[in-house]
N, C-alpha and C positions, 0 to 999 in steps of 0.2 A: 598595605594592610588590603587583602583580598574582602570585596563584597560578599553578602549570603549568593546573590545570583552567580559569582564567579566561583565561590564554591563548591554551590550545586553540580554548576556544569563540570568542574575540575571531578566532581566524585561521578558524576553518571560517566565520564570520559573513560576513568580508572576502570568504573563497574565492567563496560563494555567491551575494554580488550581481555577482561579477565573471564567473563562470561562468555565469549565468542572463542576464548583459545581454552580453559578447564573444564567449563561447563557451568550453567547456573545452580544446578543443585549441586555442585563440589564447590561453589564460591560461597564464603564465609565472610560475613560484616567485617569482621578483624582482618581479612587481607586485603579486602577493599580498602580501608584505613591505613594499612601499610604501604598499598601501593601509591596512594594518595600523600604520604609520611605525615599523617594526620592519626589522632586517638578516636579507637570507636567511638567512645562518648562525641567528639567532636562529630564524626556521620552521622551520630542518632537524633542530631540536634535539626540536622534537613531531613533525615527520612526516617521513617518507622523502621524498615528493614528492605530486606533486598527484592520485596516482594511489588515495596513500591518505588525502587530504583529502577528494577525493570518495568512497572507500568509507566512509569516518566520514559524510559527511552522507546518505548514501541511508541508513546502519543506523540514524542518527538519525530518519529520515523514517518510514522501517518501524516502527519502536518506537511512534514517535506515532500513528502510525495503529494500529497493533495496541492500544494503550492505549484510543483511543478505540472500536473495536468490540470491544474486551473489556467498558466500559462498556454497551454494548448488549446483549450476549449475557445480562450480569448482571440485566440489567433485568426490571420486571416489567410484560407488557402482555397487554393483553384475551384475545390468542390468540400461541401461536407462529407461528402465518402470519404475523399482523402484526408480530412480531419480527422473524422471517426476511426479510419485506419491506425491513422499516426498515433492517436490516445491508446489504442490497445499495445500498440507494440512498445508504448514510451513506459507502459505501467509494468508489461512482461521484462522489460530491461531494466528496469529501478528494482525492482523484486527481484531479479537476477544477482545483479550486482551485490546488492546487499547478503541474498542469500548465501553467495561463491565466499564474500569477505568475512562471512563468521561460519566457523566450522561447526560451529556447537549451535548452530540454529535451530534446530530441533527443539532441545529442551524449551529454549526460548518462546518458541510458537506456542507448546503444550501449553506452557503455565498461563500464556496470555487468552486463549482460548479457551481454557477452564475456568482461571479464575478473574479474567478482567473480560469477559465478551463485548462488555459494555461499548469497550474500545474500538474491538473490531466493528460491530454494528453500526458505531457510528461513521469509521471510516468509509464503510463499504456503499454508506447513505449517502456521504457525501460525493462518493464517485458515481455514485448513480444519478445525483443532480447534475453532475458535470456533463454526462453522458446527456442527461435529458434536454440540458442546453442546446448540444450537437446537434440534436434531433428537433428540437422546434426553430431553431439555425434553417436546416434543412426542408423542413415543412413549410417555413414561412416564403423560404425561397421556392420553392414549386418542386425539387430536388427528391425528399422521400415524402411518401405517402402513408400518414400515421393516424390512426383514429383516437387512440387512446395514449397519450404521451408517456405515461407514469409505469402504464403495463408496460410499455413496451422498451423504456431504458430498464428495467427490471428485467426484462426476458433476454436483452442486449445483453445486461451485465451477467447473468447468470450462465449464457452461453460463452462465456469467454472468463466465468471463472478461476479454469485452471490457471490460465495465464498469469493469474497474479496471485497464486497461492504457492508460499514455500514449497512445501512439500513436493510439488512436480516439478520445483526446480532442479532437485535433486533425483529424481527418476528420468529424466530427457535430457539432451543436448541442447545448449539453446541454439542452435541449426533448426533442431525438429523442433522447437516450442514456435521459432517465427515462423516456421512453415506450416505449422496446424494454426498457429493464431492469425496470417494472414488466410488459409481456406475459411475456417469461422466466419470470420469478417463478411469476407465477400460473401460468404452464402446469407448474413445476415442483410447485408447491402442487396443482394437482389432481389428481398423480400421488399423492404422498405424503397428501391426505387421502380417497383413495381406500378404501374400506373391504371391498370384494369381490375385492381381489387374491389369488390362489391362492397358496400358498407354493411356491416353484420348488425 
C-alpha cells in the first residue's frame, strides 16, 4: 500500500509529464487522475487543484536548484572568482536543462509568476544569499574589494538575471547564453577585484 508521500510524488510526476506535453491550461485534474490510475476524488485528497500541484512542482524545482548551487558555494576553488563564474554558469545550465525538457514551460512560468510570485521571490533571495557567501569569502581572502555585501550580491544577481530566467532560454542558444554569461561575470569580477577603489 502506498503512503501519502508516495502518492503525492506519483501525482506530481504524472502532472509534470502532462503539463510539459499538453500544457498547464489544457490539463484537467481528471486527466492527471487517469494517468495515475486513480480517481479524481483521490487526487483531491492530496491537492486542492492543479494550481497547488504546479506550485509544489515549482517549489521542488527551486529546492533542487538551490541544493546544487549550495554545493558550489561550499566547494573549494582556486579562487573565488572561479567559484562565482562557475556558480552563474551552473545556474544557467540548470535552468536551460529544465526549460528544454519541458515543451510547454511558458504556461507554467506565467502561472507561477502571476499567482505564486512569493515562491519565485524566496528562490531569488536564497540565490542572493549564496552569492553573498561567495563574495564574503572573496572579501575575507582579500580577493574582492566590497563595501556593502548585501547590495553587491543583489547587483550581481540583477546583472545576471537573464541567465536563470526561462524566457531567455527560448530566445538564445545555449552557446550564446554561455558566452554572454561569461562576459557579464568577467565584467563584474573586474569591478570586484579592483584594488584602487575609494570608499564612497
